[in-house]
BATITI-646019 format. One record per residue: chain; x, y, z of N, C-alpha, C in turn; residue number from 0. Coordinates in steps of 0.2 Angstrom, whole numbers, plus 5000, padded with zeros to 4 digits. Example, Ala and Ser with C-alpha at 12.3 -4.5 7.8 and 13.67 -1.06 7.14 Angstrom:
BEGIN
<rec "A"; <5066; 4972; 5039>; <5062; 4978; 5039>; <5066; 4984; 5039>; 0> <rec "A"; <5064; 4989; 5035>; <5068; 4995; 5036>; <5064; 5000; 5039>; 1> 
//
This chain:
BEGIN
<rec "A"; <5004; 4994; 5000>; <5000; 5000; 5000>; <5004; 5006; 5000>; 0> <rec "A"; <5009; 5006; 5004>; <5014; 5012; 5004>; <5017; 5013; 4997>; 1> <rec "A"; <5019; 5008; 4994>; <5022; 5009; 4987>; <5017; 5012; 4982>; 2> <rec "A"; <5010; 5011; 4983>; <5005; 5013; 4979>; <5004; 5020; 4980>; 3> <rec "A"; <5004; 5022; 4986>; <5004; 5029; 4988>; <5010; 5033; 4986>; 4> <rec "A"; <5016; 5030; 4986>; <5022; 5034; 4984>; <5021; 5035; 4977>; 5> <rec "A"; <5019; 5030; 4972>; <5018; 5031; 4965>; <5013; 5036; 4964>; 6> <rec "A"; <5007; 5036; 4968>; <5002; 5042; 4967>; <5005; 5049; 4969>; 7> <rec "A"; <5009; 5049; 4974>; <5012; 5056; 4975>; <5017; 5058; 4970>; 8> <rec "A"; <5020; 5053; 4967>; <5025; 5055; 4962>; <5021; 5057; 4955>; 9> <rec "A"; <5016; 5054; 4954>; <5012; 5056; 4948>; <5009; 5063; 4949>; 10> <rec "A"; <5006; 5063; 4955>; <5003; 5070; 4957>; <5008; 5076; 4956>; 11> <rec "A"; <5014; 5075; 4959>; <5020; 5079; 4959>; <5021; 5081; 4951>; 12> <rec "A"; <5022; 5076; 4947>; <5024; 5077; 4940>; <5018; 5080; 4936>; 13> <rec "A"; <5012; 5079; 4938>; <5007; 5082; 4935>; <5007; 5089; 4937>; 14> <rec "A"; <5008; 5091; 4943>; <5008; 5098; 4945>; <5014; 5102; 4941>; 15> <rec "A"; <5019; 5099; 4941>; <5025; 5101; 4938>; <5024; 5104; 4930>; 16> <rec "A"; <5020; 5098; 4927>; <5019; 5099; 4920>; <5013; 5105; 4919>; 17> <rec "A"; <5008; 5105; 4924>; <5004; 5110; 4924>; <5007; 5117; 4925>; 18> <rec "A"; <5011; 5118; 4930>; <5016; 5124; 4930>; <5019; 5126; 4924>; 19> <rec "A"; <5022; 5121; 4921>; <5025; 5123; 4915>; <5021; 5126; 4909>; 20> <rec "A"; <5016; 5122; 4909>; <5010; 5124; 4904>; <5007; 5132; 4905>; 21> <rec "A"; <5006; 5132; 4912>; <5004; 5139; 4914>; <5009; 5144; 4913>; 22> <rec "A"; <5015; 5143; 4914>; <5020; 5148; 4912>; <5021; 5150; 4905>; 23> <rec "A"; <5020; 5144; 4901>; <5020; 5146; 4894>; <5014; 5150; 4891>; 24> <rec "A"; <5008; 5148; 4894>; <5002; 5152; 4892>; <5002; 5159; 4894>; 25> <rec "A"; <5005; 5160; 4900>; <5006; 5166; 4903>; <5011; 5171; 4898>; 26> <rec "A"; <5016; 5168; 4897>; <5021; 5171; 4892>; <5018; 5173; 4886>; 27> <rec "A"; <5015; 5168; 4883>; <5012; 5169; 4876>; <5006; 5174; 4876>; 28> <rec "A"; <5002; 5174; 4882>; <4997; 5179; 4882>; <5001; 5187; 4882>; 29> <rec "A"; <5005; 5187; 4886>; <5008; 5194; 4887>; <5011; 5196; 4881>; 30> <rec "A"; <5014; 5191; 4877>; <5017; 5193; 4870>; <5012; 5195; 4865>; 31> <rec "A"; <5007; 5191; 4865>; <5002; 5192; 4860>; <4997; 5197; 4861>; 32> <rec "A"; <4996; 5200; 4868>; <4991; 5205; 4869>; <4994; 5212; 4868>; 33> <rec "A"; <5000; 5212; 4867>; <5003; 5219; 4865>; <5001; 5222; 4860>; 34> <rec "A"; <4999; 5229; 4861>; <4996; 5233; 4855>; <5002; 5235; 4851>; 35> <rec "A"; <5000; 5237; 4844>; <5006; 5239; 4840>; <5010; 5246; 4842>; 36> <rec "A"; <5006; 5250; 4847>; <5009; 5256; 4849>; <5013; 5255; 4855>; 37> <rec "A"; <5013; 5249; 4858>; <5016; 5248; 4865>; <5023; 5246; 4863>; 38> <rec "A"; <5028; 5249; 4867>; <5035; 5247; 4867>; <5036; 5241; 4870>; 39> <rec "A"; <5040; 5237; 4867>; <5043; 5231; 4871>; <5050; 5232; 4872>; 40> <rec "A"; <5052; 5231; 4878>; <5059; 5231; 4880>; <5061; 5226; 4884>; 41> <rec "A"; <5067; 5224; 4883>; <5071; 5218; 4886>; <5078; 5221; 4889>; 42> <rec "A"; <5080; 5217; 4895>; <5086; 5220; 4898>; <5090; 5213; 4897>; 43> <rec "A"; <5096; 5215; 4896>; <5101; 5210; 4895>; <5102; 5205; 4901>; 44> <rec "A"; <5101; 5209; 4907>; <5101; 5204; 4913>; <5096; 5199; 4914>; 45> <rec "A"; <5090; 5201; 4911>; <5085; 5196; 4911>; <5086; 5190; 4907>; 46> <rec "A"; <5089; 5191; 4901>; <5091; 5186; 4897>; <5096; 5182; 4900>; 47> <rec "A"; <5101; 5185; 4903>; <5106; 5181; 4907>; <5103; 5176; 4912>; 48> <rec "A"; <5098; 5179; 4915>; <5095; 5176; 4921>; <5091; 5169; 4918>; 49> <rec "A"; <5088; 5170; 4912>; <5085; 5165; 4908>; <5089; 5159; 4906>; 50> <rec "A"; <5096; 5162; 4904>; <5101; 5157; 4902>; <5103; 5153; 4908>; 51> <rec "A"; <5105; 5156; 4914>; <5106; 5153; 4920>; <5101; 5148; 4922>; 52> <rec "A"; <5094; 5150; 4922>; <5089; 5145; 4924>; <5089; 5139; 4919>; 53> <rec "A"; <5090; 5140; 4913>; <5091; 5134; 4908>; <5096; 5129; 4910>; 54> <rec "A"; <5102; 5132; 4912>; <5108; 5128; 4914>; <5107; 5125; 4920>; 55> <rec "A"; <5104; 5128; 4925>; <5102; 5125; 4932>; <5097; 5119; 4930>; 56> <rec "A"; <5092; 5120; 4926>; <5087; 5115; 4925>; <5091; 5109; 4922>; 57> <rec "A"; <5095; 5110; 4917>; <5099; 5104; 4914>; <5103; 5101; 4918>; 58> <rec "A"; <5106; 5103; 4924>; <5109; 5099; 4929>; <5104; 5095; 4933>; 59> <rec "A"; <5098; 5098; 4934>; <5092; 5094; 4937>; <5090; 5088; 4933>; 60> <rec "A"; <5090; 5090; 4927>; <5088; 5084; 4922>; <5093; 5079; 4922>; 61> <rec "A"; <5100; 5081; 4922>; <5105; 5076; 4922>; <5105; 5072; 4928>; 62> <rec "A"; <5103; 5075; 4933>; <5103; 5071; 4940>; <5097; 5066; 4940>; 63> <rec "A"; <5092; 5068; 4937>; <5086; 5063; 4937>; <5088; 5057; 4932>; 64> <rec "A"; <5092; 5059; 4927>; <5093; 5053; 4922>; <5098; 5048; 4926>; 65> <rec "A"; <5102; 5051; 4930>; <5107; 5047; 4933>; <5104; 5042; 4938>; 66> <rec "A"; <5098; 5043; 4941>; <5095; 5039; 4945>; <5091; 5033; 4941>; 67> <rec "A"; <5090; 5034; 4934>; <5088; 5029; 4930>; <5081; 5025; 4933>; 68> <rec "A"; <5077; 5030; 4935>; <5070; 5026; 4938>; <5065; 5029; 4933>; 69> <rec "A"; <5060; 5024; 4931>; <5055; 5026; 4926>; <5050; 5031; 4929>; 70> <rec "A"; <5049; 5031; 4936>; <5045; 5036; 4939>; <5047; 5044; 4938>; 71> <rec "A"; <5053; 5045; 4936>; <5056; 5051; 4935>; <5054; 5054; 4928>; 72> <rec "A"; <5052; 5050; 4924>; <5050; 5052; 4917>; <5046; 5058; 4916>; 73> <rec "A"; <5040; 5058; 4920>; <5036; 5064; 4919>; <5040; 5070; 4921>; 74> <rec "A"; <5044; 5070; 4927>; <5049; 5076; 4929>; <5053; 5078; 4924>; 75> <rec "A"; <5056; 5073; 4921>; <5061; 5074; 4915>; <5058; 5078; 4909>; 76> <rec "A"; <5052; 5076; 4907>; <5048; 5080; 4902>; <5046; 5086; 4904>; 77> <rec "A"; <5044; 5087; 4910>; <5042; 5094; 4913>; <5048; 5099; 4913>; 78> <rec "A"; <5055; 5096; 4915>; <5060; 5100; 4915>; <5062; 5102; 4908>; 79> <rec "A"; <5063; 5097; 4904>; <5065; 5098; 4897>; <5060; 5103; 4894>; 80> <rec "A"; <5053; 5103; 4895>; <5049; 5108; 4892>; <5051; 5115; 4895>; 81> <rec "A"; <5053; 5116; 4901>; <5055; 5122; 4904>; <5061; 5124; 4901>; 82> <rec "A"; <5065; 5120; 4899>; <5071; 5122; 4895>; <5070; 5125; 4889>; 83> <rec "A"; <5066; 5121; 4885>; <5063; 5123; 4879>; <5060; 5130; 4879>; 84> <rec "A"; <5056; 5132; 4884>; <5052; 5137; 4885>; <5057; 5143; 4886>; 85> <rec "A"; <5062; 5142; 4890>; <5067; 5147; 4892>; <5071; 5149; 4886>; 86> <rec "A"; <5074; 5144; 4882>; <5077; 5145; 4876>; <5073; 5149; 4871>; 87> <rec "A"; <5067; 5148; 4870>; <5062; 5151; 4866>; <5061; 5158; 4868>; 88> <rec "A"; <5061; 5160; 4875>; <5061; 5166; 4878>; <5067; 5170; 4876>; 89> <rec "A"; <5072; 5167; 4877>; <5079; 5170; 4875>; <5079; 5172; 4868>; 90> <rec "A"; <5077; 5168; 4864>; <5077; 5169; 4856>; <5073; 5175; 4855>; 91> <rec "A"; <5067; 5175; 4858>; <5062; 5181; 4856>; <5065; 5188; 4859>; 92> <rec "A"; <5067; 5186; 4865>; <5071; 5193; 4868>; <5077; 5196; 4864>; 93> <rec "A"; <5081; 5191; 4861>; <5086; 5193; 4857>; <5084; 5197; 4850>; 94> <rec "A"; <5078; 5195; 4848>; <5076; 5198; 4842>; <5074; 5205; 4842>; 95> <rec "A"; <5075; 5207; 4849>; <5073; 5215; 4850>; <5080; 5219; 4849>; 96> <rec "A"; <5085; 5215; 4849>; <5091; 5219; 4848>; <5093; 5220; 4840>; 97> <rec "A"; <5098; 5224; 4838>; <5099; 5225; 4832>; <5102; 5219; 4828>; 98> <rec "A"; <5101; 5217; 4822>; <5103; 5211; 4819>; <5111; 5210; 4820>; 99> <rec "A"; <5114; 5215; 4818>; <5122; 5215; 4819>; <5124; 5212; 4825>; 100> <rec "A"; <5121; 5214; 4830>; <5122; 5213; 4838>; <5122; 5206; 4839>; 101> <rec "A"; <5117; 5203; 4836>; <5115; 5195; 4838>; <5118; 5190; 4832>; 102> <rec "A"; <5121; 5192; 4828>; <5123; 5187; 4823>; <5126; 5182; 4825>; 103> <rec "A"; <5131; 5182; 4830>; <5135; 5177; 4832>; <5131; 5172; 4838>; 104> <rec "A"; <5126; 5176; 4840>; <5122; 5172; 4846>; <5116; 5168; 4843>; 105> <rec "A"; <5114; 5170; 4838>; <5108; 5166; 4835>; <5109; 5159; 4833>; 106> <rec "A"; <5115; 5158; 4829>; <5116; 5151; 4827>; <5117; 5145; 4833>; 107> <rec "A"; <5121; 5147; 4839>; <5121; 5141; 4844>; <5114; 5142; 4848>; 108> <rec "A"; <5111; 5147; 4848>; <5104; 5146; 4851>; <5099; 5143; 4847>; 109> <rec "A"; <5099; 5143; 4841>; <5095; 5139; 4836>; <5097; 5132; 4836>; 110> <rec "A"; <5104; 5130; 4837>; <5106; 5123; 4837>; <5103; 5120; 4843>; 111> <rec "A"; <5103; 5124; 4849>; <5100; 5121; 4856>; <5093; 5120; 4855>; 112> <rec "A"; <5089; 5126; 4852>; <5082; 5125; 4851>; <5079; 5119; 4847>; 113> <rec "A"; <5084; 5118; 4842>; <5083; 5112; 4837>; <5083; 5106; 4841>; 114> <rec "A"; <5089; 5105; 4845>; <5090; 5099; 4849>; <5084; 5098; 4854>; 115> <rec "A"; <5082; 5103; 4858>; <5077; 5102; 4863>; <5071; 5101; 4861>; 116> <rec "A"; <5069; 5102; 4855>; <5062; 5103; 4852>; <5060; 5096; 4851>; 117> <rec "A"; <5064; 5090; 4852>; <5062; 5083; 4852>; <5060; 5081; 4859>; 118> <rec "A"; <5060; 5085; 4864>; <5059; 5083; 4871>; <5052; 5079; 4872>; 119> <rec "A"; <5048; 5079; 4868>; <5041; 5075; 4869>; <5042; 5068; 4866>; 120> <rec "A"; <5047; 5066; 4863>; <5049; 5060; 4860>; <5052; 5056; 4866>; 121> <rec "A"; <5050; 5050; 4867>; <5053; 5046; 4871>; <5060; 5043; 4870>; 122> <rec "A"; <5062; 5043; 4864>; <5069; 5042; 4862>; <5074; 5048; 4864>; 123> <rec "A"; <5071; 5053; 4865>; <5075; 5059; 4867>; <5079; 5058; 4873>; 124> <rec "A"; <5076; 5054; 4877>; <5079; 5053; 4884>; <5084; 5047; 4885>; 125> <rec "A"; <5087; 5046; 4879>; <5092; 5040; 4879>; <5099; 5043; 4881>; 126> <rec "A"; <5104; 5039; 4880>; <5111; 5041; 4882>; <5114; 5048; 4878>; 127> <rec "A"; <5111; 5049; 4872>; <5113; 5055; 4869>; <5111; 5061; 4873>; 128> <rec "A"; <5105; 5061; 4876>; <5104; 5068; 4880>; <5109; 5069; 4886>; 129> <rec "A"; <5111; 5064; 4889>; <5116; 5064; 4894>; <5122; 5067; 4891>; 130> <rec "A"; <5125; 5064; 4886>; <5130; 5067; 4882>; <5130; 5074; 4880>; 131> <rec "A"; <5124; 5076; 4878>; <5122; 5083; 4875>; <5123; 5088; 4881>; 132> <rec "A"; <5120; 5085; 4887>; <5120; 5090; 4893>; <5127; 5091; 4895>; 133> <rec "A"; <5131; 5085; 4895>; <5139; 5086; 4898>; <5143; 5090; 4893>; 134> <rec "A"; <5141; 5090; 4886>; <5146; 5093; 4882>; <5143; 5098; 4877>; 135> <rec "A"; <5139; 5096; 4873>; <5136; 5102; 4868>; <5132; 5107; 4871>; 136> <rec "A"; <5128; 5106; 4876>; <5124; 5111; 4879>; <5129; 5116; 4883>; 137> <rec "A"; <5134; 5114; 4887>; <5138; 5120; 4890>; <5142; 5123; 4884>; 138> <rec "A"; <5144; 5121; 4879>; <5148; 5124; 4874>; <5144; 5129; 4870>; 139> <rec "A"; <5137; 5127; 4868>; <5133; 5132; 4865>; <5131; 5138; 4870>; 140> <rec "A"; <5129; 5135; 4877>; <5127; 5141; 4881>; <5133; 5146; 4883>; 141> <rec "A"; <5139; 5143; 4883>; <5144; 5148; 4884>; <5145; 5153; 4878>; 142> <rec "A"; <5144; 5151; 4872>; <5144; 5155; 4866>; <5138; 5160; 4867>; 143> <rec "A"; <5133; 5158; 4869>; <5127; 5162; 4869>; <5128; 5167; 4875>; 144> <rec "A"; <5130; 5165; 4881>; <5131; 5169; 4886>; <5136; 5174; 4885>; 145> <rec "A"; <5142; 5173; 4882>; <5147; 5177; 4880>; <5144; 5183; 4875>; 146> <rec "A"; <5140; 5181; 4870>; <5138; 5186; 4866>; <5132; 5190; 4869>; 147> <rec "A"; <5129; 5187; 4874>; <5123; 5192; 4877>; <5127; 5197; 4882>; 148> <rec "A"; <5132; 5195; 4884>; <5136; 5200; 4888>; <5139; 5206; 4884>; 149> <rec "A"; <5139; 5205; 4877>; <5142; 5211; 4874>; <5136; 5215; 4872>; 150> <rec "A"; <5130; 5213; 4873>; <5125; 5217; 4870>; <5123; 5224; 4874>; 151> <rec "A"; <5119; 5228; 4872>; <5118; 5234; 4876>; <5113; 5233; 4882>; 152> <rec "A"; <5113; 5236; 4887>; <5110; 5235; 4893>; <5102; 5234; 4892>; 153> <rec "A"; <5099; 5237; 4888>; <5092; 5237; 4885>; <5091; 5237; 4878>; 154> <rec "A"; <5086; 5234; 4876>; <5084; 5234; 4869>; <5076; 5236; 4869>; 155> <rec "A"; <5074; 5240; 4864>; <5066; 5242; 4863>; <5065; 5241; 4857>; 156> <rec "A"; <5058; 5239; 4856>; <5056; 5238; 4850>; <5049; 5242; 4849>; 157> 
//
C-alpha cells in the first residue's frame, strides 16, 4: 500500500510540474500576443542572462534525474525539458529585439540548442545522447550564447 501511495504522490507531483510549465508558457504567450502595435517592448540584457542561467540549472536537474535511472522520474524529466525549451524560446524572442548585427553570432548556437531540445516530447529523446548533450554540447553552446549576450547593450526596445 505504501508503494502505491508513493507512486500516486510521484504522479501528482509530476502532473503539478507539467501544469505549472504549461501555465508559465500560456502566461508568456498571452503577454506577448496581447501587446498592441503602439506599445513598446523592452528587454534587459540581465533578464536574458537570468533565463540562460535558469536553463543551465534545469539541465543539471535533468541530468541528476537521468542518473537515478528510474521510470517514475520520466514525467519530471519531460516537465524540466519543457521548461528548458520555453526558456530557450524566450531568450530567442528577447534577442530579436536587438539589432541584427549585434546578435549574428548568438543566434546560430541558440537555434542549434532549440532544434535539439524540440524533440523533448519523444521518448527516444531521453536516451544516452541526452546525457552526452547535457555534458558536452549544451555547455559549449550556452557559453557562446552567454558570451555574446554579455556584449549586448543593457536594454533593447522595439
